[in-house]
N, C-alpha and C positions, 0 to 999 in steps of 0.2 A: 174370377179375380177382377176387382174393380180396376179399369184402366187408369184411373187417377192415382192409384197406389203404385202402379208400374211406372208411370211418368215421374212420380216422386222418387222412386228407387233410382231411375236412370239419371235424373238431375243430381241427386245426392252422390251417386257413384262417380259421375264425371267431375263433379265439384271437388271430390277428394283427389282424383287424378290430377286436376289442374293445380291444387295446392301443392302436391308432391312435385309437380313440374316447376313451380315457382321456387321451391326450396332447392331443387337440384340443378337449376339452370342459371343460377347467379354467376355472373362473370364468365359465362360459357363462351369459349371460342370454338373454332373448327376442330381443334384437337380434342376438346371435351366432347363435342358432338359425335365424332367418329370413334374415339378410343376411350372416353371417360378418363383420360390421362393415365390409363392402365392402373387404376387404383381401386377397382371394385373388389370387395370381399368375395372369395371364391364360393362360400356357402350361400351367399345371397344370389349369385349368378346361377348356381346349381338348382336352387329351388325355383327361381323365376323362369328358368328355361323349360320347366315342366309345362307352364301355361302356354308358351309359344309352340311347344311340340304337340300338345293336345288341343287342337283347334276346336271351333264350334262344330265342325263335321264329326270329330271324335266324340264330342260331348253328346251329340244327338244320335249319330249313326252306330257307334260301337254297341251301346246297349240294345238298340233295335235289331242289329244284325245277329244277335245271339239266337233269335228265334229260328233262323235259317241255317246258320253254320256253327251253332253252339259256341264253344270257347276256342275254335280253330285259330282265331286271330292271335291267341297267346303264343302260338308257334312262331309267328313273325316277331313278337315281342322278345322271345328267347333269343332269336337271331340278332336282335338289336344289341345284346350284350357283347357279342363278339365284334360287331361293327364299332361300338364305342371303345372297345379295347384297342382296335386298329387306330381310331382317331387319336386316342390318348398317347399311344406309343410311336406312331408313325407321322401323322399329320401335324399335331400340335408342336412337336419339336422342330419340324420344318418351318412352320409359320413364325414361331418365336425366334428361330435362328435368323430368318430373313427380315424380322421386324416389320411384318406386313400390316397395312391398314385394310386393303382389299386382298383377299386370298388369291384372286386371279392374277395379281401381279407376278406370282410365281411362274405362270405360263409364259410371260414375256421373258423372264430371266432364263427359263429353260429352253424355249423354242423360238420366240420372236413375236413381232407385233401382231400378226393375224391370229395366232393361237390365243394370245392374251385377249384380244377384242372378241374372238369367237366365244371363249368361256364366259366373259362378262355379258355379252348379248344374250346368250342362251339362258343365263341366270335371270336377267331382267325380264325376258319374255315369260319364263316359267313362273317367277314369283308374282308378276303382275296378274297373270291369269289365275294362278292358284289362290292368291289373297282375295282377289275380287270374287272368285267363286265361293270361298268360305264366308265372306261377308254377305253375299247374296243369299246363301242358305239360311243364315241366322236372321238376317233382316226379314226374310220371308216369314219365318216362324214368329218373330215379334210383330210383324204386320198383321198376321192372322189373329194372333192371340190378343193384341192390344190396340194397335193403331187403326184398324178397320172400324172399330167401334166409335172412333173420333173422326172418321172420314178423312184421315190424313193420307194423302197420296204416297205411294211407295217411294217414288223418287225423292219426295221431300224428306221422308224418314232417312233415306240413305245420305242425302246431302247434309243433313244436320249431324249425323253420326260421324261422317268423314271430316266435317269442319271441327268437331270436338276433338277428334284424334289429332288433327293438324295443330290445334291450339296447344295441346299439352306435349307435343313432340318437336315442334319446329325450332325451339331454342336449345333445349338440353340434349336432344338426340339420344344416343345410346346410354348416356349417364342417367337420363330420366327413365328410359326403358327398363334398365336393370332393376330399378326400384318399383316401378309400376307393375312390371311382370311378377314380382314377388307378391304384391298385394293381390293381383288377379289370379295367380295360382292358388293362393289361400282361399279365395272366394269359390273357385271352381271345385277344389277338393272338398271344401266344406259343404257345398251343395250336394255332392255325391254322397258324402258321409251322412248328412241329415236325411236325404231321401232313403238310404238304406235303413237308418235308425227308425224312421217313421213307418216304413213298410213292416219292419220287424215288430214294432209296437202294435200296429193295427192288426197283424196276424198272430199276435200273442207268441212271438218267438224270442227266446233268449239267445245268447251268443252261440251256444252249441246248436240250438235249434235252427238258427240262421244258417250256419255252415251245413248242417244236415239237409236243410231244405234246398240249398243250392246244389249240393251233391246229388240229391235224389230227384231233382227237377227234370232230368232228361236233357238239360241244356248245358251241362258242365263238361262235356267231352272235349278234351284238348287235342289229343293226338289222332291224326287221320293218316292211314298208311296206303290207301288205294293209289295205285301207280298213275292212273289217268285222272284222278280227282284234282280239281283246282286247289283243294285244301290239303294235298299231300304234304306230310311233315317236312320232307327234305326240300321240296320246292319252297314251302313257306319259310322254313328256317333260313335257307340260303338267301332267299329274297330279303328277309329281315336284316341279314348281315349287310347286304349292299344298299338297302334303303337307308339304313342308319349312316353308313359311310357317305353316301351321296347327299341325302337330305339334311344331314347335320354337318359332317366333316367337310363336304365340298360346297356348302351353302353359305353364302356371305351373311345371310340373316342370322343363322345360328352361331357361326364362328365369330362374328363380330362381338357377341357377348363374351365368348371365351377369351378373346384377345384383349378384353378390358381387365382381366386379372393381373395381379402385380408381377407375376413371373410364371414360367413354365410349370413349376411344381404345383402352384396354386391352381392353374388351369387344368392340370391332370387330375388333381383331387376333385375339382369341380365336375369333370366328366364322369369319374368313377361313381361319385355319390349321386349325380344326376341320373345315371343309368339304373341304380338301385331303386331310387324313388319312382322312376318312370315305370319300372316293372310292377311295383306295388300299386301305383295309380291305375295302370291298365287292368290289373286284376280286380280292383274296385269297380271300374266301369263294367267289366264283364259280369261280375257278381250282381251288380245293380240290374243289368239286363235280364239275367235269369229271374231275379226277384220281381221285376216289372211284369214279366209274363205270368209268374205264379200269382201275383196280386190281381192281375186282370182276370185270370181264370176264377179265382176265389170270389171276386166281386161281380162276376158276370159282365165284365166290360168287353165289348167286341174288339178284337185286334184290328187296327187300321190296315187297309190294303198296303199302304206304304209304311213299313215298320219304323222309318225315321220319325213318324208322327206319334209313336206310342208314348215315349217319355214326356214330350210336351203335353199330350192329351191328358195323361194321368196327373201330372204335376199341377196343371192349371185348372182342370175341371173336376178332379176326384180327390186329390190330396188336400191337406189342411192349408189354410192361408199362409202359415209359416213356411210350409214346404214349397208352396208356389212362389213365395218371395225369394227363397234361397235358389230355386230353379232359375228364376229370372236373373238373379245376380250371377249365377254360375254360367248361364249361356252368354250373358254380356261379357263376362270375364274371358270366357273361352274364345269368343269372337274377336275381341279387341286386343287381347294379349298377343295374338298372332298377327293381327292387322297392323298394330302400331309398330311392332318391331320390323315387320316386312317393309313398311313405308320408310322407316329410317335406313334399312339396309339397301333399298332401291335407290334412295338419295345418295348414300355413300358410294355405291358401286358406279352410279352414273357420273357423279362428280369426279371420283378418283380414276375410274377405268376409261370413261369415254371423253371427259373434258380435260384430262391431265391437270386436275385441280391443284395438286401439290406445288406446281410451278408458279402459282399466282400469289400476290400479297394478301394478307389477312382481311383487309377491307373488302377486296373483291370476292374473297372466299365466302364471306358471310352473305353478301348480296346474291351470289350465284346459288349458294346452298339453299337459301330461303325460296328462291324461284324454282329450283329443281324439286324441292319438297312439295311446293304448291302444284307443280306440273304433274307429279305422280299422284297427288290427291285427286286431281281432276281426272286423270287417266283411269284410276280405280273406279271412280264414279261412272265414267262412260262405259267401261267394260261391264259393270254391274247392270247398267240400264240395257245393254245389249243382251245380257242373260235374261233379263225380264221380258224383253221383246220376243226373244226366241221362245222362252217359256215351254220348252220341250225337254223332258227329262233325259231322253236318249241322246239328243244333240248336245245338251249341256254336259252329260257324262262323257261324251266323246271329246269335247273340248278340254275338259279337266284331265282326261287320260292323255290327250295330246300334250298338255303342259308337263305331265310326268315324263314324256318321251325326251324332253329337252335336257333332262339330267344325264341321259345316256352318253352324249358326246362329252360332257364335263367329266364323267367317270372315266371314259376312254382316254381323254387327254391327260388327266392326272396319273392314271395307272401307267401310261406309256412313259411319262416323265419320270416317275419314281422307280419303275422296275426295268427300264432299258437304258442303255447309254447312247442310243441313236439320236442324231439330229434329224430334222425333217425339212421337207420343202414347204416352208411356212405359208407361202401364198396359196397352197392348195388345201389348207386345213378347213376352211369354211365349207368347201365343197364336200369334204368327207363328213363334216358335222351335219350337213343337210341330208346327205344320202343315207346315212346310218339309220336315222329315225324313219325315213320313208320305207326302206327295206324291212325294218322291224315291224312296221305297221302292216305291210303286205304279208309277212310271215304270220303275224297275229291273226289276221283275217282268215287265213287259209290253213291254220295249224291242224285243225281236226281232220281236214280232207287230205292234207299232205303227209301227216305224221301218225296215221293209223288211229285216229280218235283222240290223240293227245291235244289238250287245250292249254294254250299259254296263259299264265296268270301274271302274278307280280314279277316273275322272272324275266318279263319283257325288258326290264331295266338292264339286267345282266346281258341279255342278247344285244341290246342297243349299244351298251358300252363295249362289248366284244367286237361288234362290227366296226365301231370307231377305231378300236385298237388295231384291227386288221387293216383298215384303211390307212392308218398312220404308218404301219409297217410297209405298205405299198409305196408310200411317198417318202420313205426314209432316205437319208443322205449318207448313211454309214456312221462311223464312230466319231468323226471329226466335227465338233460343234461349230456352228457359225460364229464369226467374231462379233463383237459388240456393235460395230458399225453396221454390219449386215442385219443384225437383229432389229436395230432401230429404224431401218429404212424399208424393210420388206413388208 
């Protein structure tokens, strides 16, 4: 693919996003930036959330991973459905009843100052690392595929893309994101659909032939029952339940979109339909993965050592120009639909949770909001550059895994608040939240040796949350909640 074509696609794509931003950010104040005045149509939010859920990592890695674990990931996806049911019936009614902008405000009302700040800080750390990592992966693919041919430095590529994200999000905030995410989800799913169609056409497969090819490929096995296997159904399914609850229901980025709906009923409809579309979308990604391997075998294309490179390799070097264009559109959409919403959520959480933003006049709010938005843009850039300097897959994987650990304390805090009546010694919460991931990490490192060959997988999140829960039990103060004055000063 000619790099000039890719440059044109990127410029046109971001030009379209900036036009949407201008239309959605007219007369936007802080309330519009954070909540979109709670006027978002639920079906628009539901469709757009797919793009934020399926990041560039999913777009590249899920099809590639089919070669080693077949459709095992679909076990996690099935668990998501139960997790989203919990979000719709337990968490959303709580958030709407309390009329929250930041969901971590609940922790202050339930426990006190330090619990509130701990939840927000762990979210900020996790989202910053996770979003930077996703952008790094996709920027690396674009760099190799396109920008190296123009001798554009990697750092400049990242700087330009982050500037573009900042330009179309800094005014309209979440109101702009709801609309741009919808567009980006469309591009992402279209890219997958076009890739499947073109592979089927090239291999002379009709619809029934396509389904039979996937089923007979040897890659379509979903259920794995081995007790010690990392892909064991019960482990994967249960992990999917908690991953959905934590990474959607307890994540400011994802919940901020839900809280822009007009009312609780619309927000619940949004979650139910979003979960259905997400299952279908993941099945498409997995089916594409099986077809990519079938196509590579049929055409004699060697499978790359890193399976993440299979889809980009075939799309850019072996598929038609049209397929390559849709792939580039899809990967850009996948990367930036998660990055732009994360940047807005980080700004929201820092302003509301750390700076006590709501107590300030609107003139000061706008100035602070823009500065914070810029600060997190620069922070994302710096973290991406650190990833580039490290440039070691195992180290980067460890850093990304460590970011996942930060959701455990958030899970433990919310579970303790929702399912017990205990008050806690609020000033010790941060200590518990730091110790739980450390102990989880030690257990993960030694699980095979200590637990008769059992290897911890995605369920590390559950273990982490359980350890936090136990730690909160240890520091509980009994059934009498602290009074409001104590909450505000501890």
